[in-house]
C-alpha positions as a printed NumPy array, in Angstrom:
array([[ -2.858,  10.466,   1.28 ],
       [ -4.626,  11.411,   4.534],
       [ -3.537,   9.669,   7.177],
       [ -7.238,   9.759,   7.951],
       [-10.77 ,   8.392,   6.195],
       [-11.549,   6.304,   3.426],
       [ -9.246,   6.589,   0.55 ],
       [-10.146,   3.502,  -1.336],
       [-10.886,   4.082,  -4.17 ],
       [ -9.719,   6.883,  -5.285],
       [ -8.371,   8.857,  -8.392],
       [ -4.429,   8.197,  -8.408],
       [ -5.502,   4.178,  -8.511],
       [ -7.321,   4.159, -11.85 ],
       [ -4.053,   5.827, -13.135],
       [ -2.032,   2.613, -12.405],
       [ -1.715,   1.881, -16.529],
       [ -2.2  ,   5.366, -17.054],
       [  0.546,   7.628, -18.166],
       [ -0.03 ,  10.261, -15.383],
       [  1.461,   7.706, -12.604],
       [  4.905,   8.108, -14.386],
       [  4.623,  11.525, -12.119],
       [  3.999,   9.274,  -8.795],
       [  8.24 ,   9.224,  -7.457],
       [  7.874,  12.79 ,  -7.836],
       [  4.744,  14.098,  -6.318],
       [  3.161,  10.878,  -5.316],
       [ -0.958,   9.805,  -5.381],
       [ -1.442,  13.975,  -4.715],
       [ -0.072,  14.683,  -7.842],
       [ -0.528,  11.676, -10.181],
       [ -4.81 ,  13.034,  -9.382],
       [ -3.472,  16.886, -10.075],
       [ -2.044,  15.312, -13.646],
       [ -4.979,  13.629, -14.441],
       [ -7.873,  15.863, -13.399],
       [ -5.66 ,  19.157, -15.136],
       [ -5.797,  17.346, -18.345],
       [ -8.883,  16.867, -18.833],
       [ -9.765,  21.078, -17.954],
       [ -7.072,  21.521, -20.442],
       [ -8.785,  19.051, -23.242],
       [-11.449,  20.721, -22.71 ],
       [-10.1  ,  23.842, -22.661],
       [ -8.785,  22.801, -25.933],
       [-11.996,  22.809, -27.475],
       [-13.295,  26.199, -26.191],
       [-10.201,  29.132, -26.649],
       [ -9.782,  31.049, -28.967],
       [ -7.25 ,  29.978, -31.874],
       [ -4.069,  31.559, -30.216],
       [ -4.696,  30.879, -26.706],
       [ -5.844,  27.098, -28.207],
       [ -1.826,  26.472, -29.471],
       [ -0.03 ,  27.223, -26.954],
       [ -2.568,  25.056, -25.07 ],
       [ -1.678,  22.407, -26.61 ],
       [  2.364,  23.517, -27.159],
       [  2.565,  23.924, -23.262],
       [  0.92 ,  20.188, -23.114],
       [  3.369,  19.088, -25.69 ],
       [  6.302,  20.501, -23.828],
       [  5.386,  19.326, -19.995],
       [  4.533,  15.56 , -21.837],
       [  8.229,  15.506, -22.978],
       [  9.939,  16.784, -20.123],
       [  8.531,  14.85 , -17.307],
       [ 10.125,  11.649, -18.111],
       [ 13.84 ,  13.237, -18.959],
       [ 12.572,  15.233, -15.445],
       [ 11.832,  11.868, -13.292],
       [ 14.468,  10.18 , -14.904],
       [ 17.016,  12.405, -13.555],
       [ 15.569,  12.61 , -10.499],
       [ 15.103,   9.313,  -8.688],
       [ 17.961,   7.641,  -7.775],
       [ 17.326,   4.743,  -6.481],
       [ 19.381,   1.654,  -7.084],
       [ 19.366,  -2.108,  -7.298],
       [ 22.291,  -3.944,  -4.185],
       [ 20.979,  -7.427,  -4.876],
       [ 17.914,  -9.974,  -6.138],
       [ 15.45 , -11.469,  -3.508],
       [ 14.37 , -15.061,  -4.419],
       [ 10.416, -14.373,  -2.926],
       [  8.05 , -17.085,  -2.27 ],
       [  4.088, -15.673,  -1.964],
       [  1.653, -18.285,  -0.004],
       [ -1.862, -17.738,  -0.651],
       [ -3.759, -20.415,   0.353],
       [ -6.966, -20.158,  -1.621],
       [-10.702, -21.444,  -0.093],
       [-14.568, -19.669,  -0.786],
       [-14.716, -16.126,  -0.58 ],
       [-17.386, -13.982,   1.388],
       [-17.426, -15.759,   4.191],
       [-15.806, -16.403,   7.832],
       [-13.511, -19.095,   7.624],
       [-12.789, -21.74 ,  10.342],
       [ -9.291, -20.099,  11.518],
       [ -7.698, -23.703,  11.934],
       [ -8.914, -24.251,   8.548],
       [ -7.711, -21.141,   6.938],
       [ -3.438, -22.373,   8.259],
       [ -3.501, -25.16 ,   7.431],
       [ -4.581, -24.181,   3.923],
       [ -1.486, -21.849,   3.834],
       [  1.158, -24.886,   5.492],
       [ -0.529, -27.297,   2.338],
       [  0.703, -23.909,   0.04 ],
       [  4.243, -23.97 ,   2.079],
       [  4.598, -27.922,   1.57 ],
       [  5.202, -27.847,  -1.686],
       [  8.2  , -25.04 ,  -2.23 ],
       [ 11.402, -25.837,  -3.166],
       [ 14.503, -24.952,  -2.831],
       [ 15.092, -22.476,  -0.392],
       [ 14.246, -19.176,  -1.244],
       [ 15.284, -15.505,   0.199],
       [ 12.006, -15.431,   1.335],
       [  8.216, -16.602,   1.485],
       [  5.292, -14.279,   2.583],
       [  2.196, -15.651,   3.703],
       [ -0.782, -13.366,   4.503],
       [ -2.837, -11.027,   6.648],
       [ -4.436, -13.255,   9.583],
       [ -3.739, -16.864,   8.695],
       [ -2.646, -17.48 ,  12.514],
       [ -5.767, -16.788,  15.104],
       [ -4.823, -17.391,  18.046],
       [ -6.094, -16.803,  22.147],
       [ -3.057, -14.875,  24.243],
       [  0.513, -15.509,  22.757],
       [  1.912, -16.291,  19.74 ],
       [  5.126, -17.873,  21.562],
       [  4.855, -21.792,  22.503],
       [  1.232, -22.108,  20.202],
       [  1.32 , -24.856,  17.465],
       [  0.776, -21.958,  14.664],
       [  4.191, -21.209,  16.226],
       [  5.495, -24.664,  16.048],
       [  3.806, -25.358,  12.805],
       [  5.865, -22.346,  11.161],
       [  8.75 , -22.118,  12.533],
       [  9.497, -26.122,  11.29 ],
       [  8.476, -24.736,   7.454],
       [ 11.45 , -22.2  ,   8.872],
       [ 14.338, -24.5  ,   9.063],
       [ 12.935, -26.987,   6.397],
       [ 13.564, -24.306,   3.955],
       [ 16.606, -22.517,   5.489],
       [ 14.433, -19.254,   4.518],
       [ 12.843, -16.498,   6.635],
       [  9.158, -16.041,   6.66 ],
       [  6.182, -13.488,   7.523],
       [  2.725, -14.176,   8.381],
       [ -0.029, -12.22 ,   9.694],
       [ -1.116, -12.815,  12.819],
       [ -4.363, -11.904,  15.532],
       [ -3.203, -12.587,  19.099],
       [ -6.866, -12.804,  21.037],
       [ -7.544, -11.261,  24.601],
       [-11.053, -10.554,  26.021],
       [-12.201,  -7.589,  24.328],
       [ -8.605,  -6.601,  22.986],
       [ -6.944,  -8.249,  19.505],
       [ -3.175,  -7.934,  17.93 ],
       [ -3.244,  -7.946,  14.058],
       [  0.624,  -8.218,  13.392],
       [  3.072,  -9.307,  10.379],
       [  5.505, -11.717,  12.622],
       [  8.897, -12.238,  11.336],
       [ 10.874, -16.138,  11.536],
       [ 14.378, -16.794,  10.432],
       [ 16.015, -19.938,   9.135],
       [ 16.488, -20.704,  12.295],
       [ 12.714, -20.845,  13.6  ],
       [ 12.779, -18.62 ,  15.759],
       [ 10.658, -15.44 ,  15.954],
       [ 13.307, -12.167,  15.081],
       [ 10.906,  -9.619,  14.687],
       [  7.438,  -8.489,  14.283],
       [  5.285,  -5.604,  13.066],
       [  2.112,  -4.049,  14.525],
       [ -0.695,  -2.566,  12.436],
       [ -0.905,   1.051,  12.876],
       [ -3.629,   2.343,  11.015],
       [ -6.82 ,   0.358,  12.031],
       [ -9.988,  -0.147,  10.17 ],
       [-12.187,   2.249,  11.543],
       [-16.092,   0.118,  11.808],
       [-13.273,  -3.183,  10.875],
       [-10.904,  -3.72 ,  13.434],
       [-12.129,  -1.076,  15.797],
       [-15.235,   1.064,  16.601],
       [-14.531,   4.912,  17.164],
       [-16.207,   6.27 ,  20.792],
       [-17.615,   2.654,  20.938],
       [-19.491,   3.675,  24.48 ],
       [-21.283,   6.049,  23.382],
       [-22.199,   4.408,  20.534],
       [-22.832,   1.358,  22.479],
       [-25.955,   3.919,  23.67 ],
       [-27.518,   4.445,  20.353],
       [-27.342,   0.799,  18.078],
       [-26.393,  -3.081,  18.625],
       [-24.287,  -2.783,  15.551],
       [-21.343,  -2.023,  18.002],
       [-21.337,  -6.702,  18.678],
       [-19.933,  -7.516,  14.83 ],
       [-17.069,  -5.755,  15.99 ],
       [-16.824,  -7.197,  19.501],
       [-13.071,  -6.733,  19.998],
       [-11.398,  -3.369,  19.366],
       [ -7.701,  -4.238,  17.778],
       [ -4.75 ,  -2.604,  20.048],
       [ -2.652,   0.166,  17.555],
       [  0.239,  -0.979,  16.76 ],
       [  3.803,   1.539,  17.346],
       [  7.562,   1.979,  15.829],
       [  8.764,   1.612,  12.065],
       [  7.298,   0.092,   9.756],
       [  9.944,  -2.93 ,   8.956],
       [ 11.594,  -6.116,   9.875],
       [ 15.22 ,  -6.567,  10.55 ],
       [ 15.81 ,  -9.63 ,   8.366],
       [ 18.417, -12.051,   7.428],
       [ 17.845, -11.04 ,   3.659],
       [ 18.133,  -7.029,   4.285],
       [ 15.364,  -5.099,   6.556],
       [ 12.014,  -5.802,   5.141],
       [  9.339,  -2.211,   4.829],
       [  5.755,  -3.642,   6.307],
       [  2.49 ,  -2.324,   5.758],
       [ -1.242,  -4.775,   6.914],
       [ -3.777,  -4.655,   4.145],
       [ -5.92 ,  -1.268,   4.803],
       [ -2.014,   0.87 ,   5.077],
       [ -1.288,   0.109,   1.684],
       [ -3.961,   2.892,   0.776],
       [ -1.539,   5.491,   2.845],
       [  1.863,   6.383,   1.143],
       [  2.497,   7.607,   4.458],
       [  2.504,   4.012,   6.034],
       [  4.597,   2.761,   3.055],
       [  6.975,   6.308,   2.811],
       [  7.768,   5.288,   6.952],
       [  8.564,   1.442,   5.763],
       [ 10.846,   2.438,   3.307],
       [ 13.033,   5.728,   4.38 ],
       [ 13.54 ,   3.667,   7.748],
       [ 15.316,   1.374,   5.508],
       [ 12.804,  -0.686,   3.553],
       [ 14.305,  -1.887,   0.655],
       [ 11.538,  -4.174,  -0.323],
       [  7.82 ,  -3.009,   1.321],
       [  4.845,  -6.596,   2.405],
       [  1.619,  -6.171,   2.272],
       [ -0.178,  -8.73 ,   3.685],
       [ -3.587,  -8.336,   3.612],
       [ -6.504,  -9.952,   3.814],
       [ -9.696,  -8.834,   2.269],
       [-11.528, -13.156,   2.137],
       [-15.433, -11.82 ,   3.367],
       [-15.475,  -9.529,  -0.116],
       [-17.746, -11.713,  -2.726],
       [-16.571,  -9.41 ,  -5.578],
       [-13.507,  -8.69 ,  -7.269],
       [-13.813,  -4.982,  -6.823],
       [-11.181,  -4.276,  -3.669],
       [ -8.373,  -6.979,  -3.936],
       [ -7.816,  -5.689,  -6.962],
       [ -8.284,  -1.666,  -5.574],
       [ -5.205,  -2.754,  -3.593],
       [ -3.591,  -4.156,  -6.349],
       [ -4.106,  -0.557,  -7.556],
       [ -3.447,   0.531,  -4.681],
       [  0.099,  -1.467,  -3.662],
       [  1.07 ,  -0.786,  -7.511],
       [  1.36 ,   3.071,  -6.813],
       [  3.284,   2.886,  -3.982],
       [  5.703,   0.653,  -5.942],
       [  6.184,   3.21 ,  -8.067],
       [  6.076,   6.494,  -5.484],
       [  9.204,   4.673,  -3.688],
       [ 10.483,   2.778,  -6.374],
       [ 10.053,  -1.185,  -4.437],
       [  8.965,  -4.621,  -5.376],
       [  5.572,  -4.696,  -3.167],
       [  5.107,  -8.244,  -2.323],
       [  1.023,  -8.332,  -0.917],
       [  0.175, -12.049,  -0.218],
       [ -4.285, -12.899,   0.659],
       [ -5.253, -15.962,   1.382],
       [ -8.073, -15.312,  -1.151],
       [ -6.917, -13.11 ,  -3.548],
       [ -5.088, -11.982,  -5.212],
       [ -1.821, -12.01 ,  -4.41 ],
       [  0.369, -10.026,  -6.377],
       [  4.411,  -9.638,  -6.847],
       [  4.777,  -5.907,  -8.036],
       [  7.644,  -4.657,  -9.258],
       [  9.591,  -1.216,  -8.472],
       [  7.82 ,   0.552, -11.659],
       [  4.69 ,  -1.299, -10.512],
       [  4.465,  -4.02 , -13.09 ],
       [  2.762,  -7.303, -11.865],
       [  5.919, -10.578, -12.813],
       [  2.819, -12.299, -10.994],
       [ -0.648, -12.173,  -9.79 ],
       [ -2.84 , -14.966,  -8.139],
       [ -6.591, -15.761,  -9.123],
       [ -9.625, -14.439,  -6.441],
       [-10.362, -18.153,  -4.194],
       [ -7.139, -21.089,  -5.804],
       [ -4.626, -22.249,  -3.488],
       [ -1.46 , -20.149,  -5.524],
       [  2.284, -20.117,  -5.148],
       [  3.883, -17.261,  -6.72 ],
       [  7.803, -17.301,  -7.018],
       [  9.298, -14.934,  -8.369],
       [ 13.12 , -12.83 ,  -8.182],
       [ 12.73 ,  -8.988,  -7.228],
       [ 14.725,  -6.398,  -6.878],
       [ 16.288,  -5.153,  -3.417],
       [ 16.576,  -1.57 ,  -3.844],
       [ 18.132,   2.178,  -1.282],
       [ 17.931,   4.937,  -1.805],
       [ 14.647,   7.254,  -2.143],
       [ 12.545,   9.01 ,  -4.286],
       [ 12.09 ,  12.838,  -4.699],
       [  7.97 ,  11.722,  -3.361],
       [  9.543,   9.785,  -0.332],
       [ 12.042,  12.239,   0.611],
       [ 10.019,  14.989,   0.912],
       [  6.238,  13.697,   0.981],
       [  2.988,  15.526,  -0.333],
       [  4.019,  18.845,   1.49 ],
       [  4.633,  20.624,  -1.754],
       [  2.239,  19.212,  -3.406],
       [ -0.204,  20.91 ,  -0.578],
       [  0.756,  23.781,  -0.622],
       [  0.789,  24.506,  -4.411],
       [ -2.847,  23.245,  -4.758],
       [ -3.118,  25.8  ,  -1.412],
       [ -1.473,  28.203,  -3.725],
       [ -4.398,  27.764,  -6.382],
       [ -6.794,  27.982,  -4.961],
       [ -5.324,  31.374,  -3.176],
       [ -4.604,  32.924,  -7.333],
       [ -8.18 ,  33.287,  -8.1  ],
       [ -9.409,  35.599,  -5.199],
       [ -6.678,  37.219,  -5.498],
       [ -5.771,  38.258,  -9.037],
       [ -9.423,  39.161,  -8.773],
       [ -9.151,  41.569,  -6.517],
       [ -5.518,  43.453,  -7.801],
       [ -8.024,  43.809, -11.437],
       [ -9.864,  45.404,  -9.522],
       [ -8.282,  47.722,  -7.336],
       [ -6.322,  48.669, -10.247],
       [ -9.698,  49.627, -11.34 ],
       [-11.078,  51.94 ,  -9.231],
       [ -7.605,  53.527,  -9.261],
       [ -7.785,  54.019, -12.551],
       [-10.809,  55.582, -12.298],
       [ -9.385,  57.926,  -9.261],
       [ -6.903,  59.358, -11.555]])
């Protein structure tokens, strides 16, 4: 998908439970979208074409339906190397309001207290910790360190570090000994949500720029956290709608994908549902389990085949505890990305006028003879 713009909602997300999602490991969302669109055209053609062409179209469609699973099965060569016991924490609370940061942190710490035993990994949502300056040495740092030690586990938490006119949106990893081991800072920021494009120019024509008083600092580096349990791919919130961000996480070595997110400002379930649909497509495209953690929902544990193993309710304090596979290897889509589908689409667009022009030239040539 495009590295810029607003990709939600998209036609591909409507296919999370549809037959065309089967093609995601081969060509990603672009191929899924192409199959869904062309199938509609083909069905229409069956109704309007002459009998012989109708039969040919029907046979071609049937052959494609039979061959597609075989092609996908042969092309995907990933494998499970271990199983991870994971806990996804959702603190719950009212939606559509600007919540007090300290209260949000407290809600999530309270749900963490419900965790028994020692899971391999605990994931908390985006923005559940909000501090002025660095996280290092802050009260939330000490609280999370204590929880990591109590559970003897790795903990990933979404944090915001604020300065006077900027902020950082990061996913930070604490190890079983309570030490901070790694961090990933969000690279694909939300325009007009996390930063104002051309802010200085827009300030001359509108005062709406005050709604986003600070611009997020764009992160750098690989979308990966190096954890004791293995390499963890991570994308933050909005980034899950962009396959190239997850592709970076997986090709860098991520064996599972984490999606700390925050859609609490939306009153309706539409955007949270779209995030789950996007996460399911990413799971199928890259054959990785996806763990999505949201402060008020939807949090979800998604298996590599796109199946939702567990999902929270909106607004409810929830603890999801599941076993998920750690997988290695790359799907064809992870290896080659969108370029082949883009080239094919351009070829289809160009083919019609070229064919028309060629036929016109042949007719003129015959007339001259």
